[in-house]
C-alpha positions as CSV (number, residue, x, y, z in Angstrom):
1,M,116.3,93.2,163.4
2,D,114.7,93.7,167.0
3,Q,110.4,94.2,167.1
4,E,109.3,96.3,169.4
5,K,106.2,94.5,171.2
6,I,103.2,97.0,170.9
7,T,100.0,96.2,173.2
8,L,96.7,97.3,171.8
9,S,93.2,96.9,173.1
10,G,90.0,98.0,172.5
11,T,89.1,100.6,169.7
12,Q,92.8,100.2,168.5
13,E,92.3,96.7,168.2
14,T,89.6,96.8,166.2
15,M,90.4,99.3,164.0
16,L,93.9,97.4,163.0
17,A,92.0,94.4,162.7
18,T,89.8,96.2,160.2
19,L,92.7,98.0,158.6
20,Y,94.4,94.2,157.9
21,A,91.4,93.1,156.4
22,R,90.5,96.1,153.8
23,A,94.3,95.6,153.3
24,V,93.5,92.0,152.5
25,D,90.7,92.8,150.3
26,S,92.4,95.1,148.1
27,R,95.4,93.2,147.4
28,S,92.2,90.4,145.4
29,P,91.9,90.6,142.3
30,D,88.2,89.6,143.4
31,T,88.1,92.8,145.3
32,V,84.9,93.7,147.2
33,L,85.4,97.1,148.3
34,G,87.6,98.3,145.8
35,D,89.8,100.7,148.2
36,T,93.9,101.0,147.9
37,A,94.5,103.1,150.4
38,P,94.3,100.5,153.3
39,R,97.1,98.6,151.3
40,R,98.6,102.1,151.4
41,R,98.2,102.6,155.0
42,W,99.4,98.9,156.3
43,S,102.0,99.3,154.0
44,A,102.8,102.7,155.6
45,S,102.6,101.8,159.9
46,R,104.6,98.6,159.2
47,T,107.7,100.6,157.7
48,T,107.2,103.0,160.7
49,S,107.1,100.3,162.8
50,A,110.4,98.9,161.6
51,K,112.0,102.4,162.2
52,R,111.2,102.7,165.7
53,G,112.7,99.5,166.3
């Protein structure tokens, strides 16, 4: 499977980093935020990216 290169900058890059950190936190047994939505969004974004390639 070929991977598509996506370039982010500014706000988009910051939002991706925040989403990733929240997704990682949601997988932790000692989650700080207790929020499962970021994990679902992160999985969905990776699936969407894979379909584009």
